[in-house]
Jmol script that loads the backbone (N, CA, C; Angstrom):
load data "model"
ATOM      1  N   MET A   1     134.453 -55.541 -80.475  1.00  0.00           N
ATOM      2  CA  MET A   1     133.534 -56.522 -81.001  1.00  0.00           C
ATOM      3  C   MET A   1     134.309 -57.628 -81.735  1.00  0.00           C
ATOM      4  N   ILE A   2     133.817 -58.822 -81.611  1.00  0.00           N
ATOM      5  CA  ILE A   2     134.431 -59.995 -82.217  1.00  0.00           C
ATOM      6  C   ILE A   2     133.414 -60.640 -83.162  1.00  0.00           C
ATOM      7  N   LEU A   3     133.898 -61.002 -84.353  1.00  0.00           N
ATOM      8  CA  LEU A   3     133.049 -61.751 -85.297  1.00  0.00           C
ATOM      9  C   LEU A   3     133.215 -63.241 -85.048  1.00  0.00           C
ATOM     10  N   ASP A   4     132.138 -63.960 -85.121  1.00  0.00           N
ATOM     11  CA  ASP A   4     132.156 -65.413 -84.915  1.00  0.00           C
ATOM     12  C   ASP A   4     131.381 -66.070 -86.043  1.00  0.00           C
ATOM     13  N   TYR A   5     132.081 -66.886 -86.830  1.00  0.00           N
ATOM     14  CA  TYR A   5     131.458 -67.544 -87.991  1.00  0.00           C
ATOM     15  C   TYR A   5     131.095 -68.996 -87.715  1.00  0.00           C
ATOM     16  N   ASN A   6     131.025 -69.395 -86.449  1.00  0.00           N
ATOM     17  CA  ASN A   6     130.706 -70.793 -86.134  1.00  0.00           C
ATOM     18  C   ASN A   6     129.366 -71.237 -86.731  1.00  0.00           C
ATOM     19  N   LYS A   7     128.426 -70.313 -86.784  1.00  0.00           N
ATOM     20  CA  LYS A   7     127.117 -70.652 -87.387  1.00  0.00           C
ATOM     21  C   LYS A   7     127.275 -71.027 -88.853  1.00  0.00           C
ATOM     22  N   LEU A   8     128.183 -70.340 -89.550  1.00  0.00           N
ATOM     23  CA  LEU A   8     128.433 -70.655 -90.968  1.00  0.00           C
ATOM     24  C   LEU A   8     128.955 -72.074 -91.116  1.00  0.00           C
ATOM     25  N   TRP A   9     129.951 -72.426 -90.294  1.00  0.00           N
ATOM     26  CA  TRP A   9     130.560 -73.778 -90.425  1.00  0.00           C
ATOM     27  C   TRP A   9     129.511 -74.857 -90.139  1.00  0.00           C
ATOM     28  N   LYS A  10     128.657 -74.628 -89.152  1.00  0.00           N
ATOM     29  CA  LYS A  10     127.618 -75.602 -88.832  1.00  0.00           C
ATOM     30  C   LYS A  10     126.608 -75.707 -89.974  1.00  0.00           C
ATOM     31  N   LEU A  11     126.246 -74.563 -90.557  1.00  0.00           N
ATOM     32  CA  LEU A  11     125.304 -74.558 -91.672  1.00  0.00           C
ATOM     33  C   LEU A  11     125.888 -75.287 -92.886  1.00  0.00           C
ATOM     34  N   MET A  12     127.171 -75.094 -93.119  1.00  0.00           N
ATOM     35  CA  MET A  12     127.829 -75.769 -94.228  1.00  0.00           C
ATOM     36  C   MET A  12     127.796 -77.290 -94.034  1.00  0.00           C
ATOM     37  N   ILE A  13     128.003 -77.731 -92.808  1.00  0.00           N
ATOM     38  CA  ILE A  13     127.933 -79.170 -92.509  1.00  0.00           C
ATOM     39  C   ILE A  13     126.511 -79.669 -92.765  1.00  0.00           C
ATOM     40  N   ASP A  14     125.525 -78.920 -92.281  1.00  0.00           N
ATOM     41  CA  ASP A  14     124.124 -79.312 -92.464  1.00  0.00           C
ATOM     42  C   ASP A  14     123.742 -79.401 -93.947  1.00  0.00           C
ATOM     43  N   LYS A  15     124.317 -78.518 -94.754  1.00  0.00           N
ATOM     44  CA  LYS A  15     123.986 -78.479 -96.182  1.00  0.00           C
ATOM     45  C   LYS A  15     124.974 -79.276 -97.025  1.00  0.00           C
ATOM     46  N   ASN A  16     125.906 -79.959 -96.348  1.00  0.00           N
ATOM     47  CA  ASN A  16     126.863 -80.843 -97.010  1.00  0.00           C
ATOM     48  C   ASN A  16     127.674 -80.115 -98.100  1.00  0.00           C
ATOM     49  N   ILE A  17     128.226 -78.961 -97.741  1.00  0.00           N
ATOM     50  CA  ILE A  17     129.050 -78.202 -98.677  1.00  0.00           C
ATOM     51  C   ILE A  17     130.371 -77.872 -97.984  1.00  0.00           C
ATOM     52  N   ASN A  18     131.459 -78.016 -98.709  1.00  0.00           N
ATOM     53  CA  ASN A  18     132.762 -77.713 -98.140  1.00  0.00           C
ATOM     54  C   ASN A  18     133.186 -76.293 -98.510  1.00  0.00           C
ATOM     55  N   LYS A  19     134.317 -75.848 -97.954  1.00  0.00           N
ATOM     56  CA  LYS A  19     134.767 -74.468 -98.188  1.00  0.00           C
ATOM     57  C   LYS A  19     135.071 -74.222 -99.656  1.00  0.00           C
ATOM     58  N   THR A  20     135.711 -75.164-100.314  1.00  0.00           N
ATOM     59  CA  THR A  20     136.048 -75.001-101.725  1.00  0.00           C
ATOM     60  C   THR A  20     134.777 -74.883-102.565  1.00  0.00           C
ATOM     61  N   GLY A  21     133.828 -75.737-102.304  1.00  0.00           N
ATOM     62  CA  GLY A  21     132.553 -75.705-103.023  1.00  0.00           C
ATOM     63  C   GLY A  21     131.815 -74.397-102.819  1.00  0.00           C
ATOM     64  N   LEU A  22     131.815 -73.900-101.584  1.00  0.00           N
ATOM     65  CA  LEU A  22     131.134 -72.639-101.297  1.00  0.00           C
ATOM     66  C   LEU A  22     131.833 -71.483-102.012  1.00  0.00           C
ATOM     67  N   CYS A  23     133.146 -71.486-102.010  1.00  0.00           N
ATOM     68  CA  CYS A  23     133.897 -70.443-102.713  1.00  0.00           C
ATOM     69  C   CYS A  23     133.526 -70.402-104.189  1.00  0.00           C
ATOM     70  N   LYS A  24     133.453 -71.568-104.805  1.00  0.00           N
ATOM     71  CA  LYS A  24     133.126 -71.633-106.222  1.00  0.00           C
ATOM     72  C   LYS A  24     131.692 -71.197-106.483  1.00  0.00           C
ATOM     73  N   GLN A  25     130.746 -71.720-105.707  1.00  0.00           N
ATOM     74  CA  GLN A  25     129.333 -71.402-105.925  1.00  0.00           C
ATOM     75  C   GLN A  25     129.013 -69.930-105.636  1.00  0.00           C
ATOM     76  N   ALA A  26     129.639 -69.381-104.591  1.00  0.00           N
ATOM     77  CA  ALA A  26     129.363 -67.996-104.220  1.00  0.00           C
ATOM     78  C   ALA A  26     130.261 -67.000-104.968  1.00  0.00           C
ATOM     79  N   LYS A  27     131.228 -67.555-105.685  1.00  0.00           N
ATOM     80  CA  LYS A  27     132.191 -66.708-106.429  1.00  0.00           C
ATOM     81  C   LYS A  27     132.915 -65.752-105.482  1.00  0.00           C
ATOM     82  N   ILE A  28     133.430 -66.331-104.392  1.00  0.00           N
ATOM     83  CA  ILE A  28     134.225 -65.557-103.443  1.00  0.00           C
ATOM     84  C   ILE A  28     135.639 -66.135-103.430  1.00  0.00           C
ATOM     85  N   SER A  29     136.572 -65.342-102.956  1.00  0.00           N
ATOM     86  CA  SER A  29     137.971 -65.777-102.952  1.00  0.00           C
ATOM     87  C   SER A  29     138.259 -66.730-101.792  1.00  0.00           C
ATOM     88  N   THR A  30     139.284 -67.535-101.995  1.00  0.00           N
ATOM     89  CA  THR A  30     139.721 -68.406-100.907  1.00  0.00           C
ATOM     90  C   THR A  30     140.312 -67.562 -99.774  1.00  0.00           C
ATOM     91  N   ASN A  31     140.811 -66.376-100.123  1.00  0.00           N
ATOM     92  CA  ASN A  31     141.326 -65.464 -99.101  1.00  0.00           C
ATOM     93  C   ASN A  31     140.203 -65.014 -98.157  1.00  0.00           C
ATOM     94  N   ALA A  32     139.037 -64.736 -98.717  1.00  0.00           N
ATOM     95  CA  ALA A  32     137.882 -64.355 -97.891  1.00  0.00           C
ATOM     96  C   ALA A  32     137.499 -65.501 -96.963  1.00  0.00           C
ATOM     97  N   MET A  33     137.519 -66.715 -97.488  1.00  0.00           N
ATOM     98  CA  MET A  33     137.183 -67.892 -96.673  1.00  0.00           C
ATOM     99  C   MET A  33     138.200 -68.058 -95.548  1.00  0.00           C
ATOM    100  N   ALA A  34     139.474 -67.839 -95.865  1.00  0.00           N
ATOM    101  CA  ALA A  34     140.521 -67.947 -94.852  1.00  0.00           C
ATOM    102  C   ALA A  34     140.329 -66.904 -93.757  1.00  0.00           C
ATOM    103  N   LYS A  35     139.959 -65.697 -94.147  1.00  0.00           N
ATOM    104  CA  LYS A  35     139.700 -64.639 -93.150  1.00  0.00           C
ATOM    105  C   LYS A  35     138.568 -65.032 -92.222  1.00  0.00           C
ATOM    106  N   MET A  36     137.516 -65.612 -92.777  1.00  0.00           N
ATOM    107  CA  MET A  36     136.399 -66.051 -91.937  1.00  0.00           C
ATOM    108  C   MET A  36     136.848 -67.173 -90.996  1.00  0.00           C
ATOM    109  N   GLY A  37     137.756 -68.015 -91.476  1.00  0.00           N
ATOM    110  CA  GLY A  37     138.300 -69.070 -90.626  1.00  0.00           C
ATOM    111  C   GLY A  37     139.057 -68.545 -89.432  1.00  0.00           C
ATOM    112  N   ARG A  38     139.561 -67.312 -89.565  1.00  0.00           N
ATOM    113  CA  ARG A  38     140.270 -66.640 -88.461  1.00  0.00           C
ATOM    114  C   ARG A  38     139.370 -65.637 -87.740  1.00  0.00           C
ATOM    115  N   ASN A  39     138.061 -65.697 -88.041  1.00  0.00           N
ATOM    116  CA  ASN A  39     137.073 -64.773 -87.459  1.00  0.00           C
ATOM    117  C   ASN A  39     137.418 -63.306 -87.713  1.00  0.00           C
ATOM    118  N   GLU A  40     137.957 -63.039 -88.903  1.00  0.00           N
ATOM    119  CA  GLU A  40     138.250 -61.671 -89.319  1.00  0.00           C
ATOM    120  C   GLU A  40     137.101 -61.145 -90.167  1.00  0.00           C
ATOM    121  N   SER A  41     137.054 -59.837 -90.315  1.00  0.00           N
ATOM    122  CA  SER A  41     135.956 -59.240 -91.090  1.00  0.00           C
ATOM    123  C   SER A  41     136.171 -59.444 -92.587  1.00  0.00           C
ATOM    124  N   VAL A  42     135.077 -59.576 -93.281  1.00  0.00           N
ATOM    125  CA  VAL A  42     135.055 -59.668 -94.745  1.00  0.00           C
ATOM    126  C   VAL A  42     133.995 -58.674 -95.235  1.00  0.00           C
ATOM    127  N   PRO A  43     134.070 -58.268 -96.496  1.00  0.00           N
ATOM    128  CA  PRO A  43     133.061 -57.341 -97.012  1.00  0.00           C
ATOM    129  C   PRO A  43     131.637 -57.899 -96.906  1.00  0.00           C
ATOM    130  N   LEU A  44     130.701 -57.016 -96.657  1.00  0.00           N
ATOM    131  CA  LEU A  44     129.305 -57.410 -96.576  1.00  0.00           C
ATOM    132  C   LEU A  44     128.871 -58.128 -97.856  1.00  0.00           C
ATOM    133  N   GLU A  45     129.367 -57.682 -98.993  1.00  0.00           N
ATOM    134  CA  GLU A  45     129.027 -58.304-100.268  1.00  0.00           C
ATOM    135  C   GLU A  45     129.388 -59.804-100.264  1.00  0.00           C
ATOM    136  N   THR A  46     130.498 -60.144 -99.644  1.00  0.00           N
ATOM    137  CA  THR A  46     130.917 -61.546 -99.545  1.00  0.00           C
ATOM    138  C   THR A  46     129.889 -62.351 -98.749  1.00  0.00           C
ATOM    139  N   LEU A  47     129.454 -61.798 -97.623  1.00  0.00           N
ATOM    140  CA  LEU A  47     128.482 -62.492 -96.780  1.00  0.00           C
ATOM    141  C   LEU A  47     127.144 -62.635 -97.498  1.00  0.00           C
ATOM    142  N   VAL A  48     126.766 -61.622 -98.263  1.00  0.00           N
ATOM    143  CA  VAL A  48     125.500 -61.674 -99.010  1.00  0.00           C
ATOM    144  C   VAL A  48     125.568 -62.786-100.067  1.00  0.00           C
ATOM    145  N   LYS A  49     126.711 -62.919-100.729  1.00  0.00           N
ATOM    146  CA  LYS A  49     126.877 -63.985-101.733  1.00  0.00           C
ATOM    147  C   LYS A  49     126.756 -65.358-101.084  1.00  0.00           C
ATOM    148  N   ILE A  50     127.344 -65.509 -99.910  1.00  0.00           N
ATOM    149  CA  ILE A  50     127.265 -66.779 -99.178  1.00  0.00           C
ATOM    150  C   ILE A  50     125.822 -67.066 -98.801  1.00  0.00           C
ATOM    151  N   CYS A  51     125.128 -66.064 -98.278  1.00  0.00           N
ATOM    152  CA  CYS A  51     123.725 -66.240 -97.896  1.00  0.00           C
ATOM    153  C   CYS A  51     122.870 -66.602 -99.097  1.00  0.00           C
ATOM    154  N   ASP A  52     123.174 -66.037-100.240  1.00  0.00           N
ATOM    155  CA  ASP A  52     122.415 -66.348-101.448  1.00  0.00           C
ATOM    156  C   ASP A  52     122.565 -67.819-101.821  1.00  0.00           C
ATOM    157  N   VAL A  53     123.791 -68.323-101.749  1.00  0.00           N
ATOM    158  CA  VAL A  53     124.039 -69.739-102.090  1.00  0.00           C
ATOM    159  C   VAL A  53     123.401 -70.662-101.056  1.00  0.00           C
ATOM    160  N   LEU A  54     123.535 -70.324 -99.786  1.00  0.00           N
ATOM    161  CA  LEU A  54     123.035 -71.193 -98.719  1.00  0.00           C
ATOM    162  C   LEU A  54     121.552 -70.968 -98.405  1.00  0.00           C
ATOM    163  N   LYS A  55     120.944 -69.987 -99.061  1.00  0.00           N
ATOM    164  CA  LYS A  55     119.521 -69.667 -98.845  1.00  0.00           C
ATOM    165  C   LYS A  55     119.245 -69.373 -97.366  1.00  0.00           C
ATOM    166  N   CYS A  56     119.996 -68.404 -96.834  1.00  0.00           N
ATOM    167  CA  CYS A  56     119.867 -68.065 -95.425  1.00  0.00           C
ATOM    168  C   CYS A  56     120.026 -66.557 -95.244  1.00  0.00           C
ATOM    169  N   THR A  57     120.022 -66.100 -93.998  1.00  0.00           N
ATOM    170  CA  THR A  57     120.207 -64.694 -93.694  1.00  0.00           C
ATOM    171  C   THR A  57     121.578 -64.484 -93.042  1.00  0.00           C
ATOM    172  N   LEU A  58     121.954 -63.231 -92.904  1.00  0.00           N
ATOM    173  CA  LEU A  58     123.237 -62.922 -92.256  1.00  0.00           C
ATOM    174  C   LEU A  58     123.285 -63.482 -90.829  1.00  0.00           C
ATOM    175  N   ASN A  59     122.162 -63.442 -90.130  1.00  0.00           N
ATOM    176  CA  ASN A  59     122.128 -63.969 -88.757  1.00  0.00           C
ATOM    177  C   ASN A  59     122.409 -65.467 -88.712  1.00  0.00           C
ATOM    178  N   ASP A  60     122.238 -66.153 -89.831  1.00  0.00           N
ATOM    179  CA  ASP A  60     122.495 -67.580 -89.888  1.00  0.00           C
ATOM    180  C   ASP A  60     123.978 -67.906 -90.073  1.00  0.00           C
ATOM    181  N   VAL A  61     124.799 -66.894 -90.452  1.00  0.00           N
ATOM    182  CA  VAL A  61     126.199 -67.190 -90.760  1.00  0.00           C
ATOM    183  C   VAL A  61     127.205 -66.489 -89.865  1.00  0.00           C
ATOM    184  N   VAL A  62     126.834 -65.360 -89.293  1.00  0.00           N
ATOM    185  CA  VAL A  62     127.808 -64.629 -88.476  1.00  0.00           C
ATOM    186  C   VAL A  62     127.126 -64.097 -87.209  1.00  0.00           C
ATOM    187  N   GLU A  63     127.917 -64.090 -86.153  1.00  0.00           N
ATOM    188  CA  GLU A  63     127.446 -63.553 -84.878  1.00  0.00           C
ATOM    189  C   GLU A  63     128.463 -62.528 -84.414  1.00  0.00           C
ATOM    190  N   ILE A  64     127.975 -61.408 -83.895  1.00  0.00           N
ATOM    191  CA  ILE A  64     128.857 -60.376 -83.361  1.00  0.00           C
ATOM    192  C   ILE A  64     128.805 -60.474 -81.859  1.00  0.00           C
ATOM    193  N   LYS A  65     129.969 -60.684 -81.260  1.00  0.00           N
ATOM    194  CA  LYS A  65     130.061 -60.837 -79.818  1.00  0.00           C
ATOM    195  C   LYS A  65     130.916 -59.738 -79.236  1.00  0.00           C
ATOM    196  N   SER A  66     130.666 -59.420 -77.976  1.00  0.00           N
ATOM    197  CA  SER A  66     131.536 -58.499 -77.259  1.00  0.00           C
ATOM    198  C   SER A  66     132.790 -59.269 -76.861  1.00  0.00           C
ATOM    199  N   LYS A  67     133.841 -58.540 -76.564  1.00  0.00           N
ATOM    200  CA  LYS A  67     135.078 -59.209 -76.141  1.00  0.00           C
ATOM    201  C   LYS A  67     134.864 -60.006 -74.863  1.00  0.00           C
ATOM    202  N   GLU A  68     133.998 -59.511 -73.997  1.00  0.00           N
ATOM    203  CA  GLU A  68     133.709 -60.210 -72.760  1.00  0.00           C
ATOM    204  C   GLU A  68     133.038 -61.557 -73.022  1.00  0.00           C
ATOM    205  N   GLU A  69     132.094 -61.564 -73.955  1.00  0.00           N
ATOM    206  CA  GLU A  69     131.417 -62.817 -74.329  1.00  0.00           C
ATOM    207  C   GLU A  69     132.411 -63.816 -74.881  1.00  0.00           C
ATOM    208  N   ASN A  70     133.306 -63.345 -75.737  1.00  0.00           N
ATOM    209  CA  ASN A  70     134.280 -64.218 -76.374  1.00  0.00           C
ATOM    210  C   ASN A  70     135.221 -64.833 -75.350  1.00  0.00           C
ATOM    211  N   ASN A  71     135.607 -64.055 -74.343  1.00  0.00           N
ATOM    212  CA  ASN A  71     136.500 -64.590 -73.306  1.00  0.00           C
ATOM    213  C   ASN A  71     135.825 -65.713 -72.531  1.00  0.00           C
ATOM    214  N   GLY A  72     134.521 -65.684 -72.405  1.00  0.00           N
ATOM    215  CA  GLY A  72     133.789 -66.733 -71.701  1.00  0.00           C
ATOM    216  C   GLY A  72     133.749 -68.032 -72.467  1.00  0.00           C
ATOM    217  N   ASP A  73     134.019 -68.009 -73.785  1.00  0.00           N
ATOM    218  CA  ASP A  73     133.987 -69.210 -74.604  1.00  0.00           C
ATOM    219  C   ASP A  73     135.228 -70.067 -74.426  1.00  0.00           C
ATOM    220  N   ASN A  74     136.301 -69.485 -73.885  1.00  0.00           N
ATOM    221  CA  ASN A  74     137.570 -70.215 -73.801  1.00  0.00           C
ATOM    222  C   ASN A  74     137.632 -71.111 -72.608  1.00  0.00           C
TER     223      ASN A  74
END
end "model"
wireframe off; spacefill off
backbone 0.3
color backbone group
């Protein structure tokens, strides 16, 4: 399974918030943000904090794809 945070980046653009601002508001580390930038896993607590700041659900920020689906995106 592959994590895809593209929905998060689009939501951040829509809400006019940058990565630094989200880190500060959600009280998450820049390391967690960097991991999401590489589509790596982060603790559920981190995602919940982000959703709280952005007033959204987990489905709005992360998508779980199969490896086959991900290969089709390239």
